[in-house]
N, C-alpha and C positions, 0 to 999 in steps of 0.2 A: 453202728450209727444211724442217729434218727434221722428218718428223712422228713423235712419241712416242706409245707406246701410252697408253691411258687409265688411269690407275693409282690404284687405291682400296683401302684398308687402313682396319684400326682400330686404335688405339694404347691403348684400355681396352675393358676386358671385363666385363659383369655377371656373375661366378663367386659360386661357393659360398661365398668369405670374403669377399664384397662387391667394391667396384669394383677391378678390379685393372690396375694402372697400367704400360706401358711407355713412358709420355712421357720416361724418361730415354734413350731410343732415338730420339729425334726426329731427331736429328743426332749424328753421330760429334763428338766435343768439337774434336777436331786438323783437321776441315774446316768447323765452324760459323764464320760470318765475318757474321751479322746475323741475331739473332733478337727478333721482335717479340710479347711478349706483353701479350695483352689484357686488360684488367680490365673489368668492369660486369657488371651485375645481367641478370635475364632481358629477353628482348626489346629490348635496347639496340644490337643492329646488329653484334655480334662476327661470326654466320654472314655475314652480309651484306656485312661488310668484307672478309673471308677469299674470299668467291666475286668478289667485283670483283678482288682482286689476282691470284686465279688465272686469271680471264677474261682481264687484261693480259698476263699471264705466256704463257699460251697464244698471243694473237695474235701474241706478239713470237717466237715460236718456242721457248720454254723448257719443257724437261721439267717436268712439274708432278704432285705426289703429292697426291692428296686425302685427308686422314684424316677419316672419319666419324665422328658421335657414336653411340656403343652403345643408347644412350637414346631417339634418334631419326635414323636414319641417313640423312632428308632433311637433316640439320644437319650442318654441318662444326664438328670440332672442331681441324684445324689444316690448314695447306697448306705443304707442303715444295718447294722449288725447290732441285734437290741440285746443278747446274750454278754454281749463285750462293753456295751453300753456307749458304743462308737459309731462314727458316720465318716463318711468321706461326700463332700458337698462342691457342687461349682458354688462358688460365692461373687460370681461376676454379676452386673445388673442382669436383667430386672429381679431376679433372686439372690437379693444381698443377704447375707448372713453376718449378723455382729458379733463378735465374741464377748462371751458372758463373763469368762474367767481365761485371759489370754494366757497361753504358755502353759499353765495348770493342766487346762481342757483343750481349749481351742489351740490350733497352729496354723499357719499359714505356710502353703506349699505354691512357689511360685513358678509356674508352667510358661511364663513368659519368656524365660532363662533359657528355653528350647528353642527360639525361634533363632533364625540365622539372619541377625539386623542388619548387616551390610548389603545384605540380597533384598531384604525388604524396602530399604530407603527408597531405591528408584521407582517402586512400584506405589509410593505414597498416593498420588492422584487417582488410580485405579480402584484403589483400597479404598476410599474416602468417598468416592464416588458410588459404589456398591452399599457403605453404609447408609447413606442418605437414603437411596431409593428403598433400603430394608426397613427403616424406621418408617416412611412415611407409608408403607403398607399395612404395616401394624395400627398405625394411626387410624387410616381409613377403616380397617376391620373392626377397631373397637368404636368407631361411631355407628357403624350399621349395627352393632349388637348392642349398642345403648338404644337405638333407635328400636329394634326388636323387642328388646325387654319391657321398653314401655308399653308397645302394643300387648304384649305378653300381660302385663300387670292388669290393663284394663280388662284381660279376658279374665283372669283369676279373680279378679275385683267384682266382676259379675254373677260370680258363683259362689262365692264365698259369704254364705249368710251366717247370722249368729246360729244359726239352727243347724246348718251343717257343719258347723265347728264343733257344737255339743255332741252332733250324730257321732263324727269322728273319734272323739274324745271318749265316749261309751264304747264304740268298737275296738280304741287301742286298750282301755279296761278289761274287756273280754278276753283281748289276747294275752295281756299279761298274768290274766289267773291262770290261763291255760298255759302259757308256754314258761313263765319266770318263778321259780321257785320263790317260796317266800322266806326269806331269811331274818333273823333279829338279832341284833347286836353285832352288825357287821359294820367296815367301812365301807364308803360309798365306793363303787368303782371308778376308775380311771377313764375318761374319756378321750380319744385322739381326734386328733379332724384330719382328714384324708380327702381328697378328691377319687371318687372311682370314676369319675368321668370328666372329658373337657372337650371343649370346641378347638378341632386342630386343622391343620393343613386338608385332611381328609374327612374332614366334618366332625360330627359327634361321634365321639370314640369313648365307650364304656366296657372299662374293665371287668365284666361279670366273671371271668374265670378266677379272678383275684378273690373273689366271693364265696365262690361255689369250691374252690379248694380249701377254706377255712370252715365251711358253713354246708352241713347236710340236708339241714330244713330249710326252705326258702319261702317267703312270702312273696307273691310277684305283685306288685301293685301298678294297675293300669292308669296311667294318671296322663291326661292329655292338658291338664288346666292347670299345673303347679299346685296341686291339693295335697301332697304327699305330707309336706309338712306338719301339716295340721295331726297327722294321726303317728307320724314320727316323734315327734318333740315328746308327748307324754310315754311313748314307748322307751325313749332314753331315757327319759328321769326314772320312770319305774324299775328298770333294769338297773341303772346305776345304784340307786336306793337300795335294792337287792344285794347291792355289792359285785357287780360284774362289769368287768371291763368292757367297753363297746368303741367301735370306730363310727363316729360320726361324718357321714359324707354329704357335704353342702352341696347346692346346685351351682354349677358354673355361670350359669345365667342369672342367678339370685345366691349370691352367696350367703348372704344373712338367713336363707332357709335350707332345711334338709332335704336330699334328695332319695339318700339311700341309710341302711341303719345295719351295720354287723355286731353282733355279739359271740364271737369266735369261742369264748367258754361253753356256750351253750348250743353251740355249732346251730348257730340260728340268725339267717339274714332276711332284711326288709328291703327289696329291689325295685324300683322305680322301672317301669319303661313306657314308652307310647303307645295309643291304640294302634293295633295292627303289629306291634312288635312282638317278640317274646323273646324269655330268656333261653340260652344252651340247657340242655339237660329238662329233668322234670322238677317242677314246680310243686310245694306239698300242698299249696293255696294259692287260689287268685283273688284278689280282692278289686274290684271295678272302682276306684276312686271316683271317677266319671259318674257313674250311675248312683253314686250317693246324693249328686246333686238335687235340688227340687225341680220336679218334671217343669212346673209352669215357669219358674226362674228360667230354665233352659229354653223352653218353646218360647217364653218372650222373649229371650236374648239370642235367638238363633242367628239371623243374619251378623249382628255384632260380632258373634263367636266364630263365624265362619269367615269374616271378614279379617281377623285378628288373624286366625290361624294361617291364613293365605300370605298375608302382607309379613308377618313376623318369621313365617318359613323363609319367603324370599332373601329378607334382610339377613337372616343368617345365610343363605346360600351365598350372598355377597360377599359377608364377613368372611367366609371360608374359603372363597375364592382370592380375596387378597392375602389370608394367610398361604394361600398356596404360591403366590406370588412373593412373598417375604421368604420362605421356605425355597423358592428356586434362587434367590438372590443370596441368600446364607451360603445354600452349596456354591455357588459361584465365588463367593468370598472365600471362604474355606478352601475352594479348589486354588484358588491364588496363594493363600497360606502354605497349604499343605507340604509341596516342595521344598519348603524352607524351615522345618520342623526336623528337629534333631530326636526321631521316634526311640533310637536306641537311649538316649537320655531320659525319656519318656517312660520306658520301662525299668530303668535304672531306677528312678522316682517311685515308679508304682510298688517296687519290690522293697523299697527302703521303708515306705509307708506300712507294706504288709507284714515285715521284719518287726517293725515297731508294735503294730496291733497284736503280734502273736505273744508280746510280754506282757499282755492283760490277760489274767485268768476270768473264763466264763462264769456266767453266775447261773 
């Protein structure tokens, strides 16, 4: 039986503009054969069902990708089974998944039927009170992240000169010549987008182990000013042009820019980490992106940079505190619902989904 690496990503991020979704990247449409969209409110067993299906899939020797919830990384938002072209996903807000071919590919699974509605009706006022406070915490978190991102962008723009962009592009070309074999007449590689890190109620959380499980060679990019994108974009373009599939990982604080890049076919990863931080395990090379900036530009802007780092860090801490409050309220909400959920029925539904998945032949 093939042993697959333990792979976890995020497909949603708490970003400066609100919840940022990559759920349209769950499975390539041409590969999707069965997508189960779970519907139901808090505490109804969505994450429980997904963990059951994922466990059975792993026991059967299937490659299994876990999609964690950025609001609560201990909870699942989706499970992807690439060899089956299948996925089970939480389709409730904010990670809404719209079916492209209902019935033939996507099907809804209503876990709301597992609620004891007669027991819940008298609890309406308490339930609605929890929901209002929960949403308010997220709104405050997003405002803090938005302010932090504005200051962070000011810091980045102070350093990112045309000369620095050209310098990092040259560095990327050198890495491509050394690390990526040239191949002619090949189709461009497929690019998947996944968040490798997220701003959570515990603070920033990076799933470095996912990258290290797939890639034995790692470039550690020391990046305290958001410069990694200037190096990673040409690396992604070059690897894809050479026919290699890649996982492009945006920065949750600036989803339009890359923060990490994985090329599993080459066992090669480029992982950003802040100054003073380090990756688990050994990196094959370390690239100090901050040191690549023009020294005179850094000297001239040093007070501005110090201010930006201090204030953006404080704002991000406030956002994390609000996310922690939201998590506590959501736990309270689930605590109200859980006693009134028929988890035997959730188990039966999970088994029905798994039995249906077993009718698909692995590719």
